[in-house]
C-alpha positions as CSV (number, residue, x, y, z in Angstrom):
1,M,33.4,-26.6,7.4
2,K,29.8,-25.9,9.8
3,V,27.0,-25.1,7.4
4,I,23.8,-23.2,9.2
5,G,20.3,-23.0,7.7
6,V,18.7,-19.9,8.9
7,T,15.4,-19.2,8.5
8,G,12.4,-17.1,10.2
9,G,9.4,-14.9,10.0
10,V,9.1,-12.4,7.5
11,G,10.4,-8.6,8.6
12,A,13.1,-10.5,11.3
13,G,15.7,-9.0,10.0
14,K,17.4,-11.5,8.5
15,S,18.8,-9.9,5.7
16,A,20.7,-7.5,7.9
17,V,22.3,-10.4,9.9
18,L,23.0,-12.5,6.5
19,G,24.4,-9.3,5.2
20,W,27.0,-8.7,7.8
21,L,27.9,-12.5,8.1
22,D,28.4,-12.8,4.1
23,K,31.2,-9.6,5.2
24,R,33.0,-12.3,7.6
25,P,36.4,-14.0,6.4
26,G,35.8,-17.3,6.5
27,C,32.2,-17.4,5.9
28,R,29.7,-17.6,2.9
29,V,26.0,-16.9,2.7
30,I,23.6,-18.9,0.0
31,M,20.3,-17.5,-0.5
32,A,17.0,-19.2,-1.3
33,D,15.4,-16.7,-3.1
34,Q,18.7,-16.0,-5.4
35,A,19.4,-19.5,-6.2
36,A,16.1,-20.0,-7.5
37,H,16.1,-16.8,-9.7
38,R,19.4,-18.1,-11.2
39,L,17.8,-21.1,-11.7
40,E,14.4,-19.5,-13.8
41,E,17.5,-18.0,-16.4
42,P,17.3,-19.0,-19.6
43,G,18.9,-22.8,-20.1
44,E,18.8,-23.6,-16.4
45,A,16.9,-26.3,-14.3
46,C,13.6,-24.6,-13.7
47,Y,13.5,-22.5,-17.4
48,E,12.0,-25.1,-19.9
49,P,9.5,-26.8,-17.0
50,L,8.0,-23.6,-15.8
51,T,7.6,-22.3,-19.4
52,A,6.3,-25.8,-20.3
53,L,3.7,-25.5,-17.3
54,L,2.7,-21.6,-17.8
55,G,3.4,-21.1,-21.0
56,T,5.4,-18.0,-23.2
57,E,2.9,-15.4,-21.4
58,I,5.4,-15.2,-18.4
59,L,8.2,-14.4,-20.8
60,D,9.7,-11.1,-21.0
61,A,10.6,-9.4,-24.5
62,S,14.0,-10.5,-24.0
63,G,12.6,-14.4,-23.7
64,R,13.6,-14.4,-19.8
65,I,11.3,-15.1,-17.2
66,D,9.2,-12.5,-15.8
67,K,8.5,-12.9,-11.7
68,G,5.4,-10.5,-12.4
69,K,3.9,-12.2,-15.1
70,M,4.5,-15.5,-13.4
71,A,2.8,-14.2,-9.8
72,A,0.4,-13.0,-11.7
73,R,-0.4,-16.6,-13.8
74,I,-0.2,-18.4,-10.6
75,F,-2.1,-16.4,-8.7
76,G,-5.3,-17.7,-6.6
77,D,-4.8,-20.7,-7.8
78,G,-3.6,-23.1,-5.6
79,E,-3.3,-26.1,-7.6
80,L,-0.9,-24.8,-9.9
81,L,1.2,-22.9,-6.8
82,Q,1.7,-26.6,-6.0
83,K,3.2,-27.8,-9.1
84,V,5.2,-24.6,-9.8
85,N,6.4,-25.1,-5.8
86,G,7.4,-28.7,-7.2
87,I,9.3,-27.8,-9.8
88,V,11.6,-24.7,-8.5
89,H,12.4,-25.7,-4.9
90,P,13.9,-29.2,-5.0
91,A,16.2,-28.0,-8.0
92,V,16.6,-25.6,-5.5
93,K,17.6,-28.1,-2.7
94,A,19.9,-30.0,-5.7
95,Y,21.7,-26.9,-6.3
96,L,22.6,-25.7,-2.6
97,L,23.7,-29.6,-1.9
98,N,26.1,-29.0,-5.2
99,Q,27.4,-25.8,-3.3
100,I,28.1,-27.3,-0.3
101,E,30.0,-29.9,-1.6
102,K,32.5,-27.7,-3.6
103,E,32.7,-25.5,-0.5
104,R,33.8,-28.5,1.5
105,A,35.9,-30.0,-1.4
106,A,37.5,-26.8,-1.5
107,G,38.4,-26.1,1.8
108,K,38.6,-22.4,2.2
109,L,35.4,-21.3,4.3
110,S,34.6,-21.9,7.7
111,L,31.3,-21.1,8.2
112,L,28.4,-21.4,5.4
113,F,25.4,-19.9,5.7
114,I,21.9,-20.9,4.0
115,E,18.9,-18.7,3.9
116,A,15.8,-20.1,3.0
117,A,12.3,-18.9,4.1
118,L,10.5,-22.7,4.5
119,L,14.0,-24.1,5.3
120,I,11.8,-26.4,8.0
121,E,8.7,-27.1,5.4
122,E,11.4,-28.1,2.6
123,G,13.2,-30.7,5.2
124,Y,16.8,-28.5,5.2
125,G,17.5,-29.7,8.3
126,E,19.0,-32.9,6.0
127,I,21.3,-31.2,4.8
128,V,22.7,-28.5,8.1
129,D,24.7,-28.9,10.7
130,E,22.1,-26.7,12.2
131,L,19.2,-25.0,12.4
132,W,19.1,-20.5,13.1
133,Y,15.4,-19.2,13.5
134,I,15.9,-15.1,13.6
135,C,13.2,-13.8,15.5
136,S,11.7,-10.9,16.2
137,E,8.1,-9.7,18.2
138,E,5.2,-9.3,16.4
139,S,4.7,-5.8,16.9
140,V,8.5,-5.3,15.9
141,R,8.1,-7.0,12.8
142,R,4.6,-5.0,12.0
143,Q,6.3,-1.7,12.3
144,R,9.5,-2.9,10.1
145,L,7.3,-4.4,7.3
146,K,4.8,-0.9,7.5
147,E,8.0,1.4,7.0
148,R,10.6,-0.4,4.9
149,R,7.9,-2.4,2.1
150,G,4.9,-0.1,2.9
151,Y,2.8,-3.2,3.6
152,T,-1.0,-2.5,5.0
153,D,-2.2,-4.3,8.1
154,E,-4.5,-6.8,6.4
155,K,-1.6,-8.1,4.1
156,I,0.8,-8.5,7.0
157,D,-1.8,-10.6,8.6
158,S,-2.6,-12.9,5.5
159,I,1.4,-13.3,5.2
160,F,2.0,-14.2,9.4
161,K,-1.0,-16.4,8.5
162,S,1.0,-18.0,6.0
163,Q,4.1,-18.7,8.1
164,L,5.4,-21.2,10.8
165,S,4.0,-20.2,14.1
166,E,6.7,-19.2,16.6
167,Q,5.9,-22.1,18.4
168,D,7.0,-24.1,15.3
169,F,10.2,-22.0,14.7
170,R,11.3,-22.4,17.9
171,T,10.3,-26.2,18.2
172,H,12.5,-27.5,15.0
173,C,15.7,-24.6,15.3
174,D,18.8,-25.5,17.4
175,V,19.6,-21.7,17.9
176,V,17.2,-18.8,18.8
177,I,18.9,-15.1,17.4
178,E,16.4,-12.5,19.4
179,N,16.5,-9.7,17.1
180,N,13.7,-7.1,18.6
181,G,16.7,-4.0,19.4
182,T,20.1,-2.5,17.7
183,L,22.1,-5.5,15.1
184,E,25.1,-4.8,17.5
185,E,23.3,-6.8,20.1
186,V,22.7,-8.9,17.8
187,Y,26.0,-9.2,16.8
188,T,26.9,-10.1,19.8
189,Q,24.3,-13.0,19.8
190,I,25.9,-14.6,17.2
191,E,29.4,-14.3,18.1
192,K,29.2,-15.9,21.1
193,E,27.1,-18.8,19.4
194,L,30.0,-19.7,17.5
195,G,32.7,-19.1,19.6
196,E,34.2,-22.3,18.7
197,Y,34.0,-21.9,15.3
198,Q,36.6,-18.3,15.2
199,W,36.3,-16.5,11.7
200,Q,38.9,-17.5,9.5
201,K,40.3,-15.8,6.7
202,Q,40.6,-17.3,3.7
């Protein structure tokens, strides 16, 4: 089984690509954000540390962590955000390592894809076989974010500034997948990259 880390800037079209990959025989996709949400559920690794740090004001009526309330509690406080990340990021990485070990032991997968926005910053290169960068031209990303998420130029500029530069992504990643045209064109690139790892049935 080959483990591939997938990253890219916001608006690059990662979700569409990963959704396609997840449906392929012998493939599985794990999203770091979804893992984080799971780990923030009551009884999971991040729940108690986060409520101890941020208080019960971040909980909803059922006792679960409300993402909106948590975001509001953290907003504008860089030190607090750093503490939250110090709880969530190591827990997510440990969860992903555990999933990799489980899938290797099961021996049913050909390819395991791990998507994380901070793949490079959090050192995920240590736990994957390859790093993939899904990229799009800035104008394409900007148009997607306006049309699909209703973002303003100001918000888009702020997000772009907070992420790694195009050069940083390209420097750290082994494979670059260009996503400026149709999804079919992207799928063709992926098929070529994985030619030696033919899709296997589970």
